[in-house]
Structure formats: structure tokens, C-alpha cells
C-alpha positions in Angstrom: 5.3 15.4 -11.7 5.5 11.4 -11.4 8.6 11.2 -13.2 10.3 13.8 -11.0 9.4 12.1 -7.8 10.7 8.7 -9.7 13.7 10.2 -10.7 14.3 11.9 -7.2 13.5 8.4 -5.4 16.1 6.6 -7.5 18.9 9.3 -7.1 18.1 9.0 -3.1 18.4 5.3 -3.4 21.7 5.5 -5.2 22.9 8.1 -2.8 22.0 5.4 0.2 24.9 3.5 -0.8 27.4 5.9 -0.3 26.1 7.0 3.1 27.6 4.9 5.7 26.0 5.8 8.9 22.3 6.7 8.2 21.9 4.4 5.1 18.2 3.2 6.5 16.9 6.6 6.6 18.0 7.5 3.2 16.6 4.2 2.1 13.3 5.2 3.9 13.4 8.5 2.0 13.9 6.9 -1.4 11.0 4.3 -0.9 8.6 6.9 0.4 9.7 8.9 -2.6 9.2 5.8 -4.9 5.8 5.0 -3.4 4.6 8.6 -4.2 5.9 8.2 -7.7 4.2 5.0 -7.9 0.6 6.3 -6.6 1.3 9.3 -9.2 1.4 6.6 -12.1 5.0 6.1 -12.7 6.1 2.6 -13.1 9.6 2.0 -13.8 11.4 4.5 -11.2 9.8 3.0 -8.3 10.7 -0.6 -9.3 14.3 0.5 -10.0 14.4 2.4 -6.5 12.8 -0.7 -5.0 15.5 -3.0 -6.5 18.5 -0.5 -5.8 17.2 -0.1 -2.0 17.0 -4.0 -1.8 20.3 -4.8 -3.0 21.7 -1.9 -1.2 20.2 -3.3 2.5 20.9 -7.1 1.6 24.6 -6.8 -0.1 26.1 -3.5 0.0 25.4 -2.3 3.4 25.9 -5.5 5.6 26.0 -3.5 8.9 22.8 -2.0 8.2 21.3 -5.4 8.1 23.1 -6.6 11.1 22.1 -3.5 13.0 18.1 -4.2 12.1 19.0 -8.1 13.0 20.6 -6.9 16.5 17.7 -4.8 17.3 15.2 -7.3 16.7 17.4 -9.6 19.0 17.4 -6.9 21.8 13.6 -7.1 22.0 13.0 -4.1 19.8 11.7 -4.5 16.0 10.4 -0.9 15.3 13.3 0.0 12.5 12.6 -3.7 11.1 8.9 -3.2 10.9 9.1 0.1 9.3 11.7 -1.1 6.9 9.4 -3.8 5.8 6.4 -1.7 5.4 8.3 0.7 3.3 9.7 -2.0 1.2 6.2 -3.1 0.4 4.6 0.4 -0.1 6.0 1.0 -3.6 4.9 -2.6 -4.9 1.3 -1.8 -3.3 1.5 1.7 -5.0 2.3 0.3 -8.5 -0.7 -2.4 -7.8 -3.1 0.4 -6.8 -2.0 2.5 -9.9 -2.6 -0.3 -12.3 -6.2 -1.1 -10.7 -7.0 3.0 -10.9 -5.7 3.0 -14.6 -7.4 -0.1 -15.9 -10.6 1.3 -14.2 -10.4 4.5 -16.0 -9.8 2.8 -19.2 -13.0 0.9 -18.7 -15.1 4.0 -17.9 -13.6 6.3 -20.6 
């Protein structure tokens, strides 16, 4: 089940490269799926999805990054805050999963 969510997250992350107008929402979906995969125990696909989405938003979709910056300059930062939280979430899920598996190994 974890690998399924991980593969789905990576596929959606790659698809976000090719979606021009709603890129940020597709990236959010990919990061949510990566977080779920990380919480379920997958390690490879959440990291790959995180890297794919980060490269996409920084280098491949400058319009999306400019839109986030323009929104912040206009006084609203809801999309930027959500994006930052969702980029932190897969990494936090991997840390939680590692601690959980370490506890299980010590107990068992």
C-alpha cells in the first residue's frame, strides 16, 4: 500500500511539470500523497516526489514561483504557507516513520 501511494505521488509530481495553470494544486496533491506514503513506511518515493516537486517549482515553473511571490507582495500568503507546509510534510513523515520503525525494532 505504501509503495502504491509513493508511485502515485511520483507520477502526479511528474505530471505537474506538464500542467501549466494549476501546477501548484497538482504539486500539493503529489506532496500529500508522498506524505501518506512516508507515513505508511515508504522511503524512496516520498524523497523522489519531494525532489521532483522542488525542482519543478524552482526551475521548471517560474510562473508558479512568481505567482507565489506576487501573492505575498500583495499581502496574502495563504498559498505560500500551504506550499511550505506541504514541502515539509513528506520529510517529517519520513522522520516519524524512521522513529516508529526504530521503536518497533527495539521492542520486537
